[in-house]
N, C-alpha and C positions, 0 to 999 in steps of 0.2 A: 708418730711413726707413719700414720696414714694421711696426714694433712695434705701433702702435695697431690695425692691421688684424688682427694675430695675436692680440692681447689680446681683441678682440671675438669672434673666431671661437672661441677657447678657451672663452669664457664661453657663447656660443650652443650649443656642443656639450656643455656640462656638464662639461668636463674641469677647468675652474677656476671655482669659484663667485664669486670676486672678482677685481678688477684686480690686487690685491696677490699673490694666488695665481698669477695668470697671469704676472706678472713673474718670480716664482720659478721657474715652469716654463720660461720662456724662458731664464733664467740657467743652469738646470741642463741645457739643451740636450737635453731628452727627445725620443724619436723622434716623438711626436705633433706637436711643434713644427716639426720639419723637414718633415713632411707638409703641415702647414698653410702653412708658408712657401712651399713649392712651388706650392700653390694660389693664394696671394695674389700671387705673382710673375707667374703666368699672367694674372691678372685686372687687374693694374695696371702699365702701362708707365711708365717714368721719362722725364720731359720735362726737357730741358736747354736753357737759353737761352745762346746763344753771343754774348755782348755784347762789343764794340759791333758792331752790324750795321745796315745801312741797308735791309734787305729782310725780308720776313716769313719767309724761310727760315732765320732765325737760331735758331728753336726747332726742336729735333729730339726725337723720341721713340725710346726704346730699350727692347728687351725684356731683362730681366736674366737672366743665365745663371749658375747656381751651379756 
């Protein structure tokens, strides 16, 4: 869910020069990836649609906890 955001942050910080290198970093679960994942999770809540609903309260946002 958060991989595209992690890949772009790895590239912006110069940790991984390409998307392919960023994917390898994520697969190896290096410490830099965990730090970036925590940042991304703080910035992006997860929205869930509880279908079927008849009201607008069917969509809820959650903060992810590791």
